[in-house]
N, C-alpha and C positions, 0 to 999 in steps of 0.2 A: 504493500500499500503506500509507503515512504517513498519508494522509487518511483511511483505512478505522481504523488504528488511533485518529486521533485523535477521529473520530465515537464509537467507543468508549468513550473515556477521558470524553468528555461524557459519555454516557450513564449512565455510573458516575457521574460526579460529582452528576449530575441526580437519581439514585437515591436516593444517598447523604444529598442535601439535602431531598428531597420524601419525606416519609411514607407508604407504601402504606396504613397503617391507615386515615385517614379517607376514601381513597377507596374503600375496601373497604367502610366503613362506611357510605358514602352510598350505595355502588350497593346493598348489603343492605337500608336502610331504603325505598329507591325501588322495588325489588322489593316488600316486604312491603306497601307501600301499593297498589302494583299487585295484588296477590294477593287483598287483602282487599277492595277496591275493584270488581274485573273478574273475577276466579274465583269467588268464593265468594260464592253465590246459593242463594236457596231452590230451590225446583224449580217448575216450571208444572205447571199441573194442570189438563189439559183434559177436563172431561166436563160432563153437566147439573149443574144448582147443587143438586139435592139429591143426587146422588150424592158431590159435591164433599164439602158438609157431613158426609154419612156417613163418609167416608175419613177427612178431618180430623179428625173426632172419635174414631174407633178406630184411627187408624194416625199416631201422636206424629211417627213419622221425617221426616211428610210437611211437618211443620211447620216442620222445624229447615233449615239451611242445609248443601249438600253442600260438604265442605272437601277438595278434593282434595288431595291428597299433595303438600305445596309445592314438593319438589324434581322432581316427575315430574306435572305439567299437561297435557302437550302428550298429544293424544290419540293419538298413534302409540307414546308411553313409557307410558302409561296401559295399553295394549290388549299390548304387547310384555312391559314389565317385569310384569306381574300372570303371565303365564305361569313365569316364575323364580322368583318369590320369594315368592307364594302358598303356602302350605301345602297339603299333600294329605293330607287327614284319612285316616288307616288305620280305615275303617270296615269292619264283619264283613258285607258283602253274602253273601246266599243266593242262588244263581242257580236260575233255571226255564227251560227250553227248552218253547216252546209250538210246536206247528205249525199253521199257517196252510191255508186253503182251497186256494190253489194248490200245497201240497207244500213251500213255503218254510218258512223257520222262523225263532225273534225268540228272543233271550236276554233276558229279565227280569232284573235284581238288585234284589233286596229286603232293606230294612234295616228288621228287625221290632224295636218298642220293648222295653225291657223288661217293662212291663207292658201284656200282650200282649190289647188289648181289641178286638176285631172289628169294634165298634160305632164306632171312632172314624173320623175322615178319615183319606183317604188320599191322598199326594203323590204323584203321576205325572211324572216326571222325563223331558223329551225334548231329547238332547243338541244340539250344534251339528253345521257340515256335516261335518266328518271327526271327530265324538266320542263318546264311549262313557261308560260309566259309570267309568272309569279317569281322566276329567276331573276337575280340582279344583273347578270350579265345581260338577258332578255331585255331587261328595263333600259339598262344603259345604250344598248344598240338602239332601241325604239328614241330614247331621248335624243341621242347625236342626229337619228335622221329628222327629228321635230325641230333641233335646233338649225337646220339645213332648210328648214320647210320643204321636207319629204315626206310623204305619207310611209309608214311602216305597218305593218302586220307579221304576228305571230301564230306559227301553223305548231299549235298544241296538238299533238298524237293522239291518237283513239284512246280514250279513256283519260287523258290527262288533262290537268288546270282544270280538274272540275268539270269536264264533260262527261257524257254519259257513253259507256261502252256498249252498244247495241247488238255486237257480232263477236263472236269468239276469234277476233283476228284481233291482234295489235300492232307491232312495228317491229321491224330489225332493219340492219344495214343495207341488204339488199331489196327487201320492199320498196319500190320507188312507184306504185300504183297511186298511193295516195299523195305523193308531191306533185304528182303529174296533173292529177285534179285540180288539186290547189292553184297549181301556176294558171288553169284553163279557166279556173273560178275567178281568178283576179284579173286575168285579161278580158273575161268577160264583164265583170263590173267596169273595170276601168278601161275601155277600151282603146282610149286616147293617151294612155298613159306613154312616157318616153321612154318604158324597158323595167324589167324588173332586176332588181339585184340580191340575189340569193345569197344568204349570209348562215352558215350552220356551224355550231357550235360542239365539238367532241361528236358525240354520235351524229349529230344534225349533219356535220360536215360531212361525214362517212356516207351517209344516204346522199347528200350532194354529190359528191364526187361520183359515186357510183351511176348515180341517175346521169350526169352529164356524160361517163364513159358509154352510157347504154345508150342514150338516143341521139350522139353526136351534133349534128349541124340542127337538129330539131328540139332544141330545148327551151326555147318559150321564154328564154331569161336574157337579159345584154350582157349579165356578168357574173360570176359566182365569187364567194370570200369562204375561207376555212380558218378555223382556228381549234389548235388542239385533237386535230382530227388523227385519227390512229390511219397507217398506209398499208403496216404487213398486220395482221392481226394478231398470226401465231405468236409474233416477236413482242407484242403488245401483252399477250395472254402470259407468257414467260415472266416478263417483269413484274405484272401486276400479282402474279404468284410466288415472289419471293417472299419472306415471310413477313418482314414490316410492311410491304407494302400490301400485302394479303390483310394482316389486321387493320390496317389504317385507312385503306380503300377499298381493297375486293371485296372483303367480309361484309361489308355496310351496304355495297351496292347489289350485292346478291339478296341481301335481306330485303332490300326496299324493293326488288324484282318480284322477288318472292310474295311479298307484303300486296302487290298490284295483284297478282293471280289470285290471293285468296280473296280479295274483295268482291270478285266472280268468279269464284270456283265452280260453283252450280253451272252457269253460262258455259264453262270450259268443260263440265264433266258431260252435260248433255250434248258436246260435240265432240269430242275426243276421248269418249268412256274407253274405246278399243285399242286405243294408239299412244294412249298417255298415261305415263306411272307417276300419278302423283305422289308417291311416295320418295319420289327419287326428286320429284320437284322441287318438295317443301323441306328434304334434305341437304338442297344444294350451297355448299360453303362457298361457290366461287362462281364467278359469272361464266365462267368456261362450263360448269358442271349444268348450271341453270340452262342457258344454250342449247346443251345436250339432250337434256330432259325434257323441255320445254320450246323452245323457238324453234329448234330444228322440226320437231314432230308439226308444230303449226304451220311452216312455211315447207313443207315437203323434203325438208335435206334427212339423210341417211344418219348424219352425225355431225356432231362440230366441226370435225374435220372438212367434211365438205362444204356446210356452210361457211368457214373460216376463208377455204379457198376463194370462193364467191365473192367473200366480201373484202379481201384484199384488193387494195387500189393501185399498189406502186407497181405493176408491170401493166397499167391501163392508160396511163397518159398520153400516148399516141390517139389514143380513141377519144379524147374529149376537144370539142372544136368550139367551145362557149371560153373565153377569156375568164380564168380563175386564179385567182392571187389565194395564199395558203399560208398561215403563220402556225409554226409551230415553235417549243423551245427545246434545245438541245439536251435538258434534264426533264423533259417528260416523263416518266414511266408508263403511259399511256399509250407513246408514240417515242419509241427509244429512237437517239439519233440516229444510230446504225441501220435503222429501216426506213428513215426517211429519203425518198429517190431522188438525191440530188443529181447525180447524173442523167437520169432520165428527163429530169426537168429542163437542163439547160440543153436538151435536144428538142425540146416539144415548142411548137409555135403557140400556145395558149396559156401553157400552165407556168405560174412562178412561184417558187414557195422561199418564203423568209424564215431565218431560223435564228433566234436568239440565243445567246450562251444559258441565260437562265430565265426562268419562268413558270416552270414547272407546267401544272394542268389547269389552265382556265386561270393564271395567277396573274403573270406580266405584270407584278405591281412596281412602283416607283414611288419615290419622295418616302420623307419620314413617316407621314400618316395616312397611307394610300387609300381613303374611304371614297373616294370621289373618280371620275373616269378614269382608267388606265393606259396602258398599253396598247392594247388589243381594241379599246374603245377607240382610241385617236387612230390608229391604224385603219380603222373601219372609216370614220367620218372623214379621212382623207382620200379613199376609195369611194366614198360615194361622190367626194367631189370630182372625183378623175372619171367615175361611171356617168354621170349625169353629163359633163361637159364632150365626151367623146361621142 
């Protein structure tokens, strides 16, 4: 016992003789140097030379460095903290419900500008995996359009955003029929519009990219924009099943997906009683297991392998005939850097990929207290201007 007291006494004497301030100052200075040299970088711009010149000339944000929030540079922090501190703008959406060809329905949330000019661009927003117009990123996108006197509309997937699920069909990365019908509806409602800019986030970006690759020149939109969309779904799956990523992200998303199925369990049981093993669905611990037990059966795939092969977009860039700007972060576990098709983008006539060194998944936070519009919002804002004027 006396030895313990002697050790404590020696430690107290040392702390009195040694100032903590120089140590703190040195560590802070070292971190700032590390931050400036290794974390603050200009984004990579992968596209053909003429397109790169065009974008740099018209989008100043692509010329500057991305400055990740200095106390929140890690990808998990960027991803998680954004959900808690980013403001959720109180925008005045007008809801419209449209009926689909298979008797299903979709809720569209419109934000109309003060100067209601039907001849202007329309921004069509596609949320992430379990997202809706309630998500802060959807509302910030709508706000950016509103600030430019541009109309926007959020496409809430079947059963999302408080809408009613009428049929035993939801949505997935390769199912683009609903998007096609939404685009047709928007064009019919505003036939004099200056074009549609479709902006997809995460899964929304994957759906949009698959749609553009599938339809070629007949997309019905003027331009596309994606943020944090996966390219090689198998690589995304591997990254998200690493222990920490599974615990922080994958597990919770799987639970959210299962919860949505449970809300309409009887509807699905009536439709898929012979082809769906609901015990496997309820016991799914990862997105992959959920897709294998539920999504694949619903959309006619034999397994998650067949589904993911169809969902991957990294080899489809040459099929895209609509201008598409894609924003990814190199540290995003949902879309690993090594799986981003930069070389393919450089050969493409229509696709440009922007990659920041940091940003996580739908994070892209800058500034000391990043509660307002972030980097991805500002990139979209400038792309709205580019699309409107071209």
